[in-house]
C-alpha positions as CSV (number, residue, x, y, z in Angstrom):
1,M,4.6,-8.5,-3.5
2,D,5.9,-10.3,-0.4
3,I,5.6,-8.1,2.7
4,N,8.3,-10.1,4.3
5,D,10.9,-9.1,1.7
6,K,13.2,-6.5,3.1
7,S,13.2,-4.4,-0.1
8,V,9.4,-4.4,-0.1
9,L,9.3,-3.2,3.5
10,E,11.8,-0.4,2.7
11,M,9.6,0.7,-0.3
12,L,6.5,0.7,1.9
13,N,8.3,2.7,4.6
14,K,9.3,5.3,1.9
15,L,5.7,5.4,0.6
16,I,4.4,5.9,4.1
17,A,6.8,8.8,4.7
18,I,6.4,10.5,1.3
19,D,2.6,10.3,1.2
20,R,2.3,10.9,4.9
21,L,-0.2,8.0,5.3
22,N,-2.4,7.8,8.3
23,K,-3.0,4.7,10.4
24,S,-6.0,3.5,8.5
25,Q,-4.2,4.1,5.1
26,I,-1.2,2.1,6.4
27,L,-3.4,-0.8,7.5
28,Q,-5.2,-0.7,4.1
29,M,-1.8,-0.7,2.3
30,V,-0.7,-3.8,4.3
31,D,-3.8,-5.6,3.3
32,L,-3.3,-4.7,-0.4
33,V,0.4,-5.3,-0.7
34,S,0.1,-9.1,-1.2
35,L,-2.5,-8.5,-3.9
36,S,-0.3,-6.1,-5.8
37,N,2.3,-7.0,-8.4
38,D,4.5,-3.9,-7.9
39,I,4.5,-0.4,-6.3
40,N,2.5,1.1,-9.1
41,D,-0.1,-1.6,-8.8
42,L,-0.2,-1.0,-5.1
43,K,-0.7,2.8,-5.5
44,D,-3.5,2.1,-8.0
45,N,-5.2,-0.4,-5.6
46,L,-5.0,2.2,-2.8
47,K,-6.5,4.9,-5.0
48,W,-9.3,2.5,-6.0
49,E,-10.0,1.5,-2.5
50,S,-10.2,5.0,-1.2
51,S,-12.6,6.0,-4.0
52,N,-14.8,2.9,-3.8
53,P,-17.8,3.6,-1.6
54,Y,-18.7,-0.1,-1.3
55,H,-15.6,-1.3,0.6
């Protein structure tokens, strides 16, 4: 996904608000957004990163 796309930014803002993400989670999301194909992929990547003890 392109973080510079207005619709992607709106979606990320909604995700931040709904999931009440903290600062480190938001930064992690920003890092992962370009690697994700869509919002579901991003959510999966965030879950994997938060459960991975080796990151």
